[in-house]
A tleap script that builds the chain and sets N, CA, C and O, in Angstrom:
source leaprc.protein.ff14SB
mol = sequence {
  NMET ARG VAL GLU LYS THR ASN GLU TYR ARG
  GLU TRP ILE ASP SER LEU LYS ASP THR ALA
  GLY ARG ALA ARG ILE LEU MET ARG VAL ASP
  ARG LEU VAL HIE GLY ASN PRO GLY ALA HIE
  ARG ILE CALA
}
set mol.1.N position { -32.929 31.887 -57.369 }
set mol.1.CA position { -32.949 32.163 -55.821 }
set mol.1.C position { -34.033 33.191 -55.532 }
set mol.1.O position { -34.149 34.170 -56.269 }
set mol.2.N position { -34.770 33.017 -54.562 }
set mol.2.CA position { -35.649 34.097 -54.171 }
set mol.2.C position { -35.120 34.725 -52.972 }
set mol.2.O position { -34.695 34.060 -52.027 }
set mol.3.N position { -35.140 36.085 -52.996 }
set mol.3.CA position { -34.655 36.838 -51.895 }
set mol.3.C position { -35.518 37.871 -51.628 }
set mol.3.O position { -35.858 38.713 -52.459 }
set mol.4.N position { -35.952 37.814 -50.260 }
set mol.4.CA position { -36.850 38.826 -49.691 }
set mol.4.C position { -36.110 39.893 -48.877 }
set mol.4.O position { -35.291 39.606 -48.004 }
set mol.5.N position { -36.450 41.140 -49.217 }
set mol.5.CA position { -35.692 42.364 -48.667 }
set mol.5.C position { -36.705 42.666 -47.295 }
set mol.5.O position { -37.920 42.762 -47.475 }
set mol.6.N position { -36.181 42.791 -46.075 }
set mol.6.CA position { -36.971 43.173 -44.914 }
set mol.6.C position { -37.116 44.626 -44.890 }
set mol.6.O position { -36.621 45.471 -45.636 }
set mol.7.N position { -37.834 44.741 -43.963 }
set mol.7.CA position { -38.279 46.357 -43.822 }
set mol.7.C position { -36.952 46.995 -43.209 }
set mol.7.O position { -36.531 48.097 -43.559 }
set mol.8.N position { -36.392 46.253 -42.339 }
set mol.8.CA position { -35.109 46.802 -41.565 }
set mol.8.C position { -34.039 47.126 -42.667 }
set mol.8.O position { -33.462 48.213 -42.707 }
set mol.9.N position { -33.826 46.157 -43.514 }
set mol.9.CA position { -32.735 46.266 -44.711 }
set mol.9.C position { -33.181 47.499 -45.564 }
set mol.9.O position { -32.423 48.456 -45.722 }
set mol.10.N position { -34.418 47.450 -46.102 }
set mol.10.CA position { -34.824 48.460 -46.923 }
set mol.10.C position { -34.800 50.010 -46.084 }
set mol.10.O position { -34.480 51.006 -46.733 }
set mol.11.N position { -35.112 50.121 -44.807 }
set mol.11.CA position { -34.797 51.482 -44.074 }
set mol.11.C position { -33.260 51.636 -43.963 }
set mol.11.O position { -32.836 52.789 -43.890 }
set mol.12.N position { -32.400 50.643 -43.942 }
set mol.12.CA position { -31.072 50.921 -43.802 }
set mol.12.C position { -30.376 51.362 -45.109 }
set mol.12.O position { -29.588 52.307 -45.096 }
set mol.13.N position { -30.670 50.666 -46.261 }
set mol.13.CA position { -30.196 50.854 -47.475 }
set mol.13.C position { -30.492 52.263 -47.981 }
set mol.13.O position { -29.689 52.978 -48.580 }
set mol.14.N position { -31.768 52.570 -47.659 }
set mol.14.CA position { -32.410 53.912 -48.064 }
set mol.14.C position { -31.852 54.978 -47.285 }
set mol.14.O position { -31.661 56.116 -47.715 }
set mol.15.N position { -31.604 54.589 -46.164 }
set mol.15.CA position { -30.690 55.855 -45.192 }
set mol.15.C position { -29.297 56.117 -45.393 }
set mol.15.O position { -28.683 56.978 -44.763 }
set mol.16.N position { -28.770 55.338 -46.316 }
set mol.16.CA position { -27.145 55.490 -46.670 }
set mol.16.C position { -27.121 57.001 -47.333 }
set mol.16.O position { -27.850 57.460 -48.212 }
set mol.17.N position { -26.244 57.499 -46.753 }
set mol.17.CA position { -25.936 58.871 -47.512 }
set mol.17.C position { -25.063 58.910 -48.651 }
set mol.17.O position { -25.174 59.762 -49.533 }
set mol.18.N position { -24.163 57.969 -48.647 }
set mol.18.CA position { -23.102 57.679 -49.587 }
set mol.18.C position { -23.770 56.964 -50.734 }
set mol.18.O position { -24.173 55.834 -50.458 }
set mol.19.N position { -23.966 57.387 -51.949 }
set mol.19.CA position { -24.743 57.089 -53.113 }
set mol.19.C position { -23.869 55.914 -53.716 }
set mol.19.O position { -24.272 54.769 -53.922 }
set mol.20.N position { -22.664 56.381 -53.948 }
set mol.20.CA position { -21.725 55.429 -54.393 }
set mol.20.C position { -21.708 53.956 -53.740 }
set mol.20.O position { -21.883 52.905 -54.357 }
set mol.21.N position { -21.454 54.102 -52.330 }
set mol.21.CA position { -21.411 53.062 -51.341 }
set mol.21.C position { -22.654 52.129 -51.551 }
set mol.21.O position { -22.533 50.919 -51.742 }
set mol.22.N position { -23.921 52.817 -51.498 }
set mol.22.CA position { -25.092 52.224 -51.675 }
set mol.22.C position { -25.208 51.433 -52.899 }
set mol.22.O position { -25.697 50.305 -52.845 }
set mol.23.N position { -24.784 51.951 -54.032 }
set mol.23.CA position { -24.760 51.317 -55.396 }
set mol.23.C position { -23.663 50.262 -55.400 }
set mol.23.O position { -23.794 49.311 -56.170 }
set mol.24.N position { -22.691 50.333 -54.682 }
set mol.24.CA position { -21.843 49.139 -54.705 }
set mol.24.C position { -22.511 47.769 -53.703 }
set mol.24.O position { -22.312 46.588 -53.986 }
set mol.25.N position { -23.144 48.140 -52.768 }
set mol.25.CA position { -23.923 47.315 -51.954 }
set mol.25.C position { -25.031 46.587 -52.678 }
set mol.25.O position { -25.352 45.418 -52.461 }
set mol.26.N position { -25.520 47.307 -53.460 }
set mol.26.CA position { -26.675 46.914 -54.406 }
set mol.26.C position { -26.458 46.014 -55.388 }
set mol.26.O position { -27.185 45.079 -55.724 }
set mol.27.N position { -25.190 46.421 -55.925 }
set mol.27.CA position { -24.597 45.545 -57.004 }
set mol.27.C position { -24.146 44.212 -56.496 }
set mol.27.O position { -24.314 43.145 -57.086 }
set mol.28.N position { -23.529 44.390 -55.288 }
set mol.28.CA position { -23.014 43.043 -54.700 }
set mol.28.C position { -24.066 42.115 -54.591 }
set mol.28.O position { -23.975 41.039 -55.183 }
set mol.29.N position { -25.286 42.458 -53.749 }
set mol.29.CA position { -26.299 41.659 -53.389 }
set mol.29.C position { -26.970 41.050 -54.531 }
set mol.29.O position { -27.401 39.898 -54.475 }
set mol.30.N position { -27.096 41.956 -55.801 }
set mol.30.CA position { -27.560 41.543 -57.159 }
set mol.30.C position { -26.597 40.271 -57.521 }
set mol.30.O position { -27.082 39.177 -57.813 }
set mol.31.N position { -25.420 40.472 -57.484 }
set mol.31.CA position { -24.591 39.442 -57.992 }
set mol.31.C position { -24.792 37.960 -57.193 }
set mol.31.O position { -24.760 36.864 -57.751 }
set mol.32.N position { -25.003 38.196 -55.766 }
set mol.32.CA position { -25.133 37.126 -55.009 }
set mol.32.C position { -26.657 36.327 -55.294 }
set mol.32.O position { -26.778 35.102 -55.262 }
set mol.33.N position { -27.557 37.099 -55.522 }
set mol.33.CA position { -28.865 36.771 -55.893 }
set mol.33.C position { -28.502 35.721 -57.119 }
set mol.33.O position { -28.886 34.552 -57.153 }
set mol.34.N position { -27.808 36.274 -57.966 }
set mol.34.CA position { -27.482 35.424 -59.161 }
set mol.34.C position { -26.410 34.520 -59.329 }
set mol.34.O position { -25.992 34.151 -60.426 }
set mol.35.N position { -25.874 34.093 -57.997 }
set mol.35.CA position { -25.118 32.832 -57.910 }
set mol.35.C position { -23.704 33.234 -58.049 }
set mol.35.O position { -22.873 32.326 -58.087 }
set mol.36.N position { -23.283 34.529 -58.136 }
set mol.36.CA position { -21.705 34.939 -58.211 }
set mol.36.C position { -21.376 35.528 -57.002 }
set mol.36.O position { -21.859 36.607 -56.659 }
set mol.37.N position { -20.582 34.894 -56.327 }
set mol.37.CA position { -20.152 35.366 -55.140 }
set mol.37.C position { -19.018 36.297 -55.262 }
set mol.37.O position { -18.730 36.990 -54.286 }
set mol.38.N position { -18.294 36.396 -56.435 }
set mol.38.CA position { -17.241 37.200 -56.882 }
set mol.38.C position { -16.041 36.433 -56.246 }
set mol.38.O position { -16.138 35.269 -55.856 }
set mol.39.N position { -14.832 37.223 -56.168 }
set mol.39.CA position { -13.681 36.661 -55.783 }
set mol.39.C position { -13.724 36.715 -54.200 }
set mol.39.O position { -13.996 37.687 -53.495 }
set mol.40.N position { -13.374 35.379 -53.805 }
set mol.40.CA position { -13.309 35.288 -52.370 }
set mol.40.C position { -12.188 34.077 -52.052 }
set mol.40.O position { -11.680 33.425 -52.965 }
set mol.41.N position { -11.945 33.913 -50.964 }
set mol.41.CA position { -11.061 32.904 -50.509 }
set mol.41.C position { -11.636 32.201 -49.410 }
set mol.41.O position { -12.350 32.793 -48.601 }
set mol.42.N position { -11.386 31.001 -49.318 }
set mol.42.CA position { -11.874 29.917 -48.176 }
set mol.42.C position { -10.893 29.966 -47.247 }
set mol.42.O position { -9.765 29.682 -47.648 }
set mol.43.N position { -11.062 30.320 -45.848 }
set mol.43.CA position { -10.208 30.402 -44.885 }
set mol.43.C position { -9.919 28.826 -44.163 }
set mol.43.O position { -9.129 28.711 -43.226 }
savepdb mol mol.pdb
quit
């Protein structure tokens, strides 16, 4: 899967002060890119 990061996304992720939170977001996005949505339930 190919994912493009927009300038808006880059500015937002770079502006996050919480480094642990930023790391969690980046890890989650990376998992989604590789087809692993993690634990989720269908409503």
